[in-house]
N, C-alpha and C positions, 0 to 999 in steps of 0.2 A: 362534174369532175374535170380537173385540168391536169394534164400530165406533162412532165418535163424529162426528156431523155438526155443524159449526159454521156459523152464518149469517155469521160474519166471523172472520178469523184473529185469535185472542186467547187467551192462556193455554194454548196447545196443550200445551206441555211439562209444565205443572203437572197438567193433566188426565190426560195419558198416564201420568205417574209415579205418580199416586195409584191409577189403575185397575190399573196393573202391580203395585203393592204388594199389592192384593187378589187378583189373578189372575196370578201370575208365569209360568205356563206358557202363557198365552193370547197369541196375536198380537193386537196392538191397533193400530187405524188411527184417527188423529185428523186430520180435514181438513175443508175446506169442502165437499168432495165425495168422501168416501172410497169407493174402488172396491174391492169385495170380492165374492167368490163367496158369494151369499146362503145357499147351502146349508150353508156352514161357519160362519155367524154365530150365535153363542150368544145374544147379545142386543145391542141397539143403543141408543145415546143420541142425543139431539138437544139441543144447547146453543144457546139463542137469547139474544143480547145486545140489550137494548132500553133505552130511556131510563130510567135509575135502577132497572133490574130485570134479573135473569138468570132465565131459565126453563130447567129441565132436564126433558126428557120421555124416558122410557125404555120400551122395548118388549121384552117377553119372550114369544115365541110370538105370540099374538094379543092379549095384555093390554097396554094402554098406560096409563101413569101420568105425571102431571105435578106438579112442585113448583117453587116460586119463592122468590127472596130479593131483598130490596131492597139496592141498592148506590149508592155515589157514585163515579162514574168518575174524579173529580178526585183521589181517594185510591186510587191503584192498589194499594198494598199491602193496604189494608183490603178492597178489592174482591176481590183474589186470595184472601185468607183466607176471606171469606164464601162465595165460589164453592167453595172446597175443602171447607169445612164442610158445605155443602149436598150436594156430591157424595159426601162421606164417609158421611153419614147414609143416603143412598140405597144406596150400595154395602154398607153394613153390613146393611141390611134384605135386600138381594138375596142376599148371601153367608152371612149369619148369623155373620159374623166381626167381631172387633174387632182393630185394629192397636195394638200396644203404644205406637208413636210417633204414633198419630193421623194428622193430616194432614201431619205433617212428613216430607218426602221428601228434604230436603237432607242433605248429608254432615256438616254442622257444627252440630248442634242446640245445643251448649253456647255458641255465640257469642251467642245471644239472652240467656240469663240473665247471662253475663259482662258484656255491654254494659250491662244494667240495673244490675248491681252497681256498675260504674264510674260510672254516672249517679246513684248514691245510693239506688236502690230497696232496700227491705227484703225479707227472705226471703218473707214472707207475700204481698207484692205480686207477686213473681216467680212463685211457685207458682200463684197465682190466674191470672195472665196466661197461663202455659204451658198450664194446664188448659182455660181458657175459650177461648183463641184457637186452640189446636192439638189439643185433645181427646186429649192424651196420657194414658196411664194414671198412676195415683198413684205407682206404682213408678218409672216413667221420669221423672216430674216430680221425685221426690225425688233420684234418681240424677243427673239433669242439674243440678239446683240445687247439690247437694253438690260435684260436680266443679267447677262454675263457681267456687264459693267457694274451693276449693283452688287452682285455677288463678290466681285473683285474688291470692292470697297468694304463690304461687311466682313469679309474673311481676314482683313488686314490684321486684327489683333490676335488671331488664332495661331498658336504654335504648332505647325504641322509636324515637325520632326520630333520635338521633345514633349509633345502633348498627346492626349488621347481623349476620346469621348466614350461615354458609358451608356449602353442601352440595357434596360431591365424589362423583361417581358412578363406580363401577367396574363396567362392564356385563358382566363375565365370570362364568361359573358352571361348576361341574363338569358339570352337566346342567341341562336346563330342566324344572321341575316341571309336572305336569299342569294345575294351576290357575293358573299364573303368567302375568301379562300385562305384566310389567316388561321393560324393555330388557335382554336377556340373550343372551350369546354363549358357546358352549362353549369353555372355556379350551384344551382340547386342540387345537382347530382354529385358534384365534387366537393361540396362544402366541408365534409369531414376530413378531406385530405389537404386542405389549403395550408394548414399550419405545417404539415410535413413538407409541402412545396416551399414554403418560406424558409424552413430550415436548410433545404438544399440550396436555395438562393443565397442564404447567408454564407454557406461554404464557398460559393463562387465569389462572393464579395470579399471574403477573407483572402482568397487567392489574388484578387485584383489589388487589394491593399498591400500585399507583400511584393508581388511581381512588378507593380507599377509605382512603387513608393518614391522613386526618383524622377517620375514623370509628372507633367502638369495636367490636371483634370480640367478640361475646358467646358464641356457640356454634359449634362445628364438628361436622359429622356426615358421616362417610364411609360411604356405603351402596352399594347395587347393584341387581341382580347380587349378587356375593359378593366383597367386597374381599380376603378371604384366599385368593382364587384366585391372587392375585399371589404371587410368591416372597418369602421373607423379605428378600432384598436389594432387591427392587422396592418393598416396603413401606417399608423403611428410606430409600430414595431419595425416595419421596413425602413421608414425614413430615419428613425433613431439609429438603426444599424448602419445605414449609409453615413450619417453624420459622425458616428463614433469610430468608424473604420477607415474612412477616406479623408484625405486632405482636400477640403473644399475652399481653401483660402483664395485660389485663383479662378474659381468657377465663374464663367461668364453667363451661364444660363442653366436653369433647372425647370424642366417641363414634365407635367403629368397629364396624360389623357384622362379627363373625367369621362369623356365619351358619351355613353348612353344616359339620357336623362332619367331612365327608370332605375339607374344605379346610384344616383346622386342624392345625398341627404345633407342637411346642415352640419351634422357632426363630422361627416367625412370631409366636407369642404373646410371646416374649421381646423381639422387635423392637418390638411395640406397647407393651409395658410399659416398655421402655427409653426410649421417647419420651414417657412420661408420660400415655398414654391412660388416662382414668379410667373409661370405661364401654365394655363390649363386649356383643354379643348372641351367644348360641349357640342356634340356632333349630331345634328338632326338628320342630315342627308337630304331631306325634303321637308317642306312645311305643309304637305297635303296628307290628310289623315288616311284617305283611301290607299295611298301608296305605302304609307307606313305599315298599314295592316297587311298589304300584299307581300311586302318584302320581309315580314317577320320581325319588325321592331315593335315590341309590345309596350309602347308608350304613346302618349297623345301629343299633339302639337302644343297643347296648353302646358304639358309637363316640360317641354323644351323651353318655353318662354319663362315659366316659373323658375326652372333651374338656372337659367341665365341671370335673372334678376336676383336670385338668391346668392349666386356667386359674386355679383357686384356688391351686394349688401355685406357679405363676409369680408370683402376687401380686395378681390382680384382685379388688378388693373390691366392685365393682358389676357384676353380670352379669344381663342380661335374657334371658328365654327367650320365644319366640313359639310360640303354639299356634293351630291352626285347628279350630273346631267345625263339624261338618256335612260332613266329608270323605266321599268315596264309600265305601260299604260299612261305615261305622262306626255302631255302635249305642251305646246309653247305657253299657253295660258296658265298651265300648272307651274311651270318654271317661273313665269312672271309673278305669280302669287307668292312663291317661295322667296323670291328676291325682295318683294315688297315687305314681307314680314322681317327679313334680315335687316333691311334698311331701318326699320323701327327699333330693332334691338341694338344696332350700332356696335357690333363686335370690333375688336382691334385687328384681327386677322381673319381672312376668309380663304379657305382652300376649296377650289372648285375642281371636282374630278369628272372626267368623262367615263361613263360606265365601261368597264372592261370585264368581259365574261371569262373567268378563269376555269380551267378544266375541273377543279375540285369543288367549285361553287355549286350549290343546289340548283341555281338558275341554269347551269349547263347540264348537270346530271339529270335534271327533270325537265329538260328543254321542251318536251312534247306538251307539257302543261302550259307553257308560257309563250311558245313561239308565235301565237297569233296576236299577242299583245303588241300595241304600238311601242316601239323603242327607237327614239330619234335623238340625235345630237348633231348640230350643224354649227357653222360659223355664226349664224344668227344667235344661237343659244349662248355661245361663248362671248359674243359681243355684248349680250345682255349682262352677263356676269361681269365683264370689264366695266360697263357703265355703272353697275351697282357698286362695285368696289371703288371706282373713282368718285362716285357721289358720297361715299363714306370716307374720303380722303386717303384711300389706299392706292398703292402701286404694286405691280407684280415684282416679286423678288426671288422666286425659284420656280422651276418647271421640270416636269419629267413626263415620260410617256410609258405606256404599257402595251402588251400584246392584245390584239382583238379589241381595241378601243372603238366605241361607236363614233363614226364620223372621221376616223383617222386623225383625231385631234390630240389633246394633251390634258394633263393635270397641271394646274397652276395655283401658286400661293400668292395671295395679296396681303399687304400689311401697311398699317399706318407708320409714319416715321418713328423709328426707334422701337418698333414692335416686331420686327422680322425674327424668324426662328433660325438661329445659327445651325442647330442640329439638322434641320431639314436640308440645308444647303450642303453640309458636310457629308451626310449619308448619300446624297445624290451625286455630288461632284467627286467623291472619293479622294479627298485631299488629306484626310487624317484617319488614323486607325480608329476603328470602332470596336470596343470590347463589349460583346453582347452576352447577357446572362438570361437564363430561363429556358423553358421548353420551347423548342423550335427556333431559338434565337441564333443568328448567324454573325460571327465575328468577321471583320475585315482588317487584315494587316496591310497597311499602305506603306510602301517604301519607294526609294528612288524618286522622291519628289512627286509622288502620285503616278509614276509610270508602271509600277508593279503593285497589284492587288491580289493577295491570297486570302482564302477563306477557310473557315471551319464552322460546322453547324452542331448545335445540340439536337438530340433526338426530340421529335415533336410530341410523342406520347408522354403525358404528365407522369403516369406511373413508372414508365421506364426512365424518365429523367430523374425522378427521386431515387430509384434503385441504382442508377448508373452515374450518379453525380461525380464520383471520383474520376470516372473515365472522361466525363465532360471537361473536368478541370485539366486533366492531362492533355486533352486535345488543344486547349488554349495554351498550356505551357509549351507544347511543341510548336504551335503556330507563332507564338511571340518569343521564342527562345533567343532571337537576336536582338530583342528590344529590352 
């Protein structure tokens, strides 16, 4: 346990997140009076905010050390960055570690260089700012800047102010994966209520058709859950409703997550292709059968391969595959095997996730069952992913981070030329409003050229979503009342 005592409540979350990045397995208490069993405390900090100065004192056993930095509280952003740099340097000394992302603990590091590009900054100025302000490694500085440059180019045709993107959530899955924290309901149990769920969705689509009739619809993304948990007829109904209700004449991209191979059939793929879906995902997460069995994915490696070839046969020219590095029980040779199979399949996009253990995931809730399993992710693992993507003719085009990621690394999307996913960039960089439909879906209303983002969420429970659909629509009406 690590405790941090503050003389006043200020920057608590920033302090907590940075210490957690160095010590992910430790319990951390940050408060004006943290109450802890002192026998369990590994070491402690005291942060004192005073006029134009912050003092950090840390105590390990009987040794106490103090360090200070000057600040100007009128500039809160600069004050926060100075505090985090001081704390980082102290943690670096105590732990003997460096973090690849330095003091950056947020999930959207590329927002910073992208904003600077839009303001006219050159690459040298961006790299210097990222290094000096956030202490990130040269490798991450290069990665972040290069992705921001690509995003800047890819987003050029998107109408931020007069356009919007649409997310439609299908919260059903064949089973719930060990690491998953998304809204997910077993399709076998909920099969009889899927049609009622679609009817509720159709009401939300009708609202979008009316409220956004004067706006440009740029991208649509149907995610989940696993959208292909629906039957071919249900998918056809949903896609027909979208086509009949919304103006798709300016649509730049339409993506459907086919997701789990155990939900994919020829008739479902043909339904998607018949409606002009341009991009799908087939997501194995790993190509090692023992890991698939452990994490609760009730399909085989062979099903992944067969589903991929079937999608090509049906006619899909853009297929993404998702992988997770750091899964329980996997060593470097397991990741190498996964990458070798991916090379043979030759997808058009590859999204490589670093395992992030969320509070609501079974992996966290049942931690005692899995804590002794090997879980590792490192720069070597991510370098292997980069090499695999490059061998397939792909370059990184979007990036984001999550809390509690193994190795303090990142999730990164790779794509071949012309195959990048615009929606993936838009949802991360928060440049355009996202209208989100379905149980657990979260809308983002973006204004002031991306400086202001306000949100509203639908209830997660499918039954409540169906019952309270009119309320969900009113939430959106209120959020987007100015648009």
